[in-house]
C-alpha positions in Angstrom: -47.8 122.4 -19.3 -44.5 120.6 -18.9 -42.7 120.2 -15.5 -40.0 122.8 -16.5 -42.6 125.4 -17.5 -44.6 124.8 -14.4 -41.6 125.2 -12.1 -40.7 128.4 -14.0 -44.2 129.7 -13.5 -44.3 128.9 -9.8 -40.8 130.5 -9.3 -42.2 133.7 -10.9 -45.1 133.6 -8.6 -42.9 133.2 -5.5 -40.5 135.9 -6.7 -43.4 138.3 -7.3 -44.8 137.6 -3.8 -41.3 138.2 -2.3 -40.9 141.5 -4.1 -44.4 142.6 -3.0 -43.6 141.6 0.6 -40.3 143.5 0.4 -41.9 146.6 -0.9 -44.6 146.5 1.8 -41.8 146.1 4.5 -39.9 149.1 3.1 -43.1 151.2 3.1 -44.0 150.2 6.7 -40.5 150.2 8.3 -38.8 152.7 6.0 -40.0 155.8 4.3 -42.7 156.1 1.6 -40.4 157.9 -0.9 -37.9 155.0 -0.9 -40.7 152.5 -1.3 -42.1 154.5 -4.3 -38.7 154.6 -6.0 -38.1 150.9 -5.4 -41.6 150.1 -6.8 -40.9 152.1 -9.9 -37.6 150.2 -10.5 -39.3 146.9 -9.8 -42.1 147.7 -12.2 -39.7 148.6 -15.0 -37.8 145.4 -14.4 -40.9 143.2 -14.4 -42.2 144.9 -17.6 -38.9 144.2 -19.3 -39.1 140.6 -18.2 -42.7 140.4 -19.6 -41.6 141.8 -22.9 -38.8 139.3 -23.1 -41.1 136.4 -22.3 -43.5 137.7 -25.0 -40.8 137.9 -27.6 -39.6 134.4 -26.6 -43.1 133.0 -27.1 -43.4 134.6 -30.5 -40.1 133.1 -31.7 -40.5 129.7 -30.0 -44.0 129.0 -31.1 -44.6 130.2 -34.6 -48.2 130.2 -35.9 -49.2 127.0 -37.7 -50.0 127.1 -41.4 -53.3 125.9 -42.5 -53.4 123.0 -44.9 -53.7 124.5 -48.5 -55.8 121.4 -49.5 -58.6 122.1 -47.0 -61.2 124.4 -48.4 -64.5 125.9 -47.6 -66.6 127.1 -50.5 -70.2 128.3 -51.0 -71.0 128.6 -54.7 -74.8 128.6 -55.0 -77.0 131.6 -54.6 -77.9 132.1 -51.0 -75.7 129.2 -50.0 -73.8 128.9 -46.7 -70.7 127.0 -46.0 -68.5 126.8 -42.8 -65.4 124.9 -41.9 -66.6 124.4 -38.4 -70.1 124.3 -36.8 -73.1 126.4 -37.7 -75.6 127.4 -34.9 -78.3 128.6 -37.2 -78.5 129.4 -40.9 -81.4 131.1 -42.6 -81.5 131.6 -46.3 -85.2 131.9 -47.0 -87.2 135.1 -47.5 -89.1 136.5 -44.5 -87.8 133.7 -42.3 -86.5 136.0 -39.6 -89.1 134.8 -37.1 -89.0 131.2 -38.1 -86.3 130.2 -35.6 -88.6 131.2 -32.7 -91.0 128.4 -33.7 -88.2 125.9 -34.0 -87.5 126.0 -30.3 -84.5 127.4 -28.6 -81.5 127.9 -30.9 -78.5 125.8 -29.9 -75.4 127.5 -28.5 -72.8 127.9 -31.2 -69.9 125.5 -30.9 -66.3 126.7 -30.8 -64.8 127.0 -34.3 -63.0 123.9 -35.5 -60.9 123.9 -38.6 -61.6 121.4 -41.3 -59.5 118.2 -41.2 -56.5 117.9 -43.4 -57.5 117.7 -47.1 -61.2 118.1 -46.4 -63.4 120.2 -48.6 -66.7 121.7 -47.3 -68.8 122.9 -50.2 -72.3 124.2 -50.5 -73.1 124.2 -54.2 -76.7 124.9 -55.0 -79.5 127.3 -54.4 -79.8 127.9 -50.7 -77.5 125.0 -49.9 -76.0 124.7 -46.4 -72.8 122.7 -45.6 -70.6 122.5 -42.5 -67.4 120.7 -41.5 -69.0 120.4 -38.0 -72.5 120.3 -36.6 -75.5 122.3 -37.9 -78.0 123.4 -35.3 -80.8 124.9 -37.4 -81.0 125.4 -41.2 -84.0 127.1 -42.7 -83.7 127.2 -46.4 -87.3 127.8 -47.6 -89.5 130.8 -47.6 -92.0 131.5 -44.8 -95.5 132.3 -46.0 -97.1 135.4 -44.7 -100.7 134.2 -45.5 -102.7 132.8 -42.6 -103.1 129.0 -42.5 -100.1 128.3 -44.8 -96.5 127.7 -44.0 
């Protein structure tokens, strides 16, 4: 946050505290009806200021466009592709319990977009590709017969 924005934010905090203190003083030393009317007016003004700040933020900081050259594609049957990280990917048959034997599944990482011009592609039967990290990838079938895996 820049110095100007930080000063503006702190001035808003101080102004809000001053308004709250003033409303409490009117309620204690004046009458409750006057305090209620002043609180209604202050609430309307503050909500309009919030609406103005929201509109300013929408106009000042337009959303960024993603690079058209970066692409994430999964073309094979049962393939998985992600532009960011993958916590766990299971493409095999009857593999729903297989992650329990692989230890604790890692926590998923926050999504990260692919870098400019980068293509992430999983092109093959049960292929797994990621632009970030892959925690667990189980692509084979799990046997249900005892003694085999």
